[in-house]
TORKOL-4160 file (C-alpha; in steps of 0.2 Angstrom, whole numbers, padded with zeros to 4 digits, m for minus):
45
<pt num="1" X="m0094" Y="m0389" Z="m0072"/>
<pt num="2" X="m0110" Y="m0391" Z="m0061"/>
<pt num="3" X="m0112" Y="m0409" Z="m0063"/>
<pt num="4" X="m0119" Y="m0420" Z="m0050"/>
<pt num="5" X="m0135" Y="m0425" Z="m0041"/>
<pt num="6" X="m0148" Y="m0412" Z="m0037"/>
<pt num="7" X="m0166" Y="m0411" Z="m0030"/>
<pt num="8" X="m0176" Y="m0402" Z="m0043"/>
<pt num="9" X="m0193" Y="m0394" Z="m0041"/>
<pt num="10" X="m0204" Y="m0383" Z="m0053"/>
<pt num="11" X="m0195" Y="m0367" Z="m0048"/>
<pt num="12" X="m0181" Y="m0372" Z="m0037"/>
<pt num="13" X="m0165" Y="m0383" Z="m0036"/>
<pt num="14" X="m0157" Y="m0390" Z="m0020"/>
<pt num="15" X="m0138" Y="m0394" Z="m0020"/>
<pt num="16" X="m0133" Y="m0406" Z="m0006"/>
<pt num="17" X="m0123" Y="m0421" Z="m0002"/>
<pt num="18" X="m0131" Y="m0436" Z="m0012"/>
<pt num="19" X="m0136" Y="m0445" Z="0005"/>
<pt num="20" X="m0146" Y="m0429" Z="0010"/>
<pt num="21" X="m0157" Y="m0428" Z="m0006"/>
<pt num="22" X="m0169" Y="m0442" Z="m0002"/>
<pt num="23" X="m0173" Y="m0436" Z="0015"/>
<pt num="24" X="m0175" Y="m0418" Z="0008"/>
<pt num="25" X="m0186" Y="m0425" Z="m0006"/>
<pt num="26" X="m0198" Y="m0433" Z="0007"/>
<pt num="27" X="m0200" Y="m0415" Z="0014"/>
<pt num="28" X="m0200" Y="m0404" Z="m0001"/>
<pt num="29" X="m0205" Y="m0415" Z="m0015"/>
<pt num="30" X="m0197" Y="m0414" Z="m0032"/>
<pt num="31" X="m0186" Y="m0426" Z="m0041"/>
<pt num="32" X="m0168" Y="m0431" Z="m0039"/>
<pt num="33" X="m0159" Y="m0429" Z="m0055"/>
<pt num="34" X="m0141" Y="m0432" Z="m0060"/>
<pt num="35" X="m0135" Y="m0418" Z="m0071"/>
<pt num="36" X="m0119" Y="m0419" Z="m0082"/>
<pt num="37" X="m0108" Y="m0404" Z="m0082"/>
<pt num="38" X="m0103" Y="m0393" Z="m0096"/>
<pt num="39" X="m0087" Y="m0387" Z="m0102"/>
<pt num="40" X="m0070" Y="m0395" Z="m0106"/>
<pt num="41" X="m0067" Y="m0413" Z="m0101"/>
<pt num="42" X="m0052" Y="m0423" Z="m0098"/>
<pt num="43" X="m0053" Y="m0430" Z="m0116"/>
<pt num="44" X="m0054" Y="m0413" Z="m0124"/>
<pt num="45" X="m0039" Y="m0406" Z="m0134"/>
């Protein structure tokens, strides 16, 4: 749940299509980060 790539700043997070993150980073700053989701996985019993 909530995994994927995000643009992360000191006090904000932007969720967008991966191809949009670099152009947004050029305007807003921040760091593109890949976050892993939490919760059950396909391998969970």
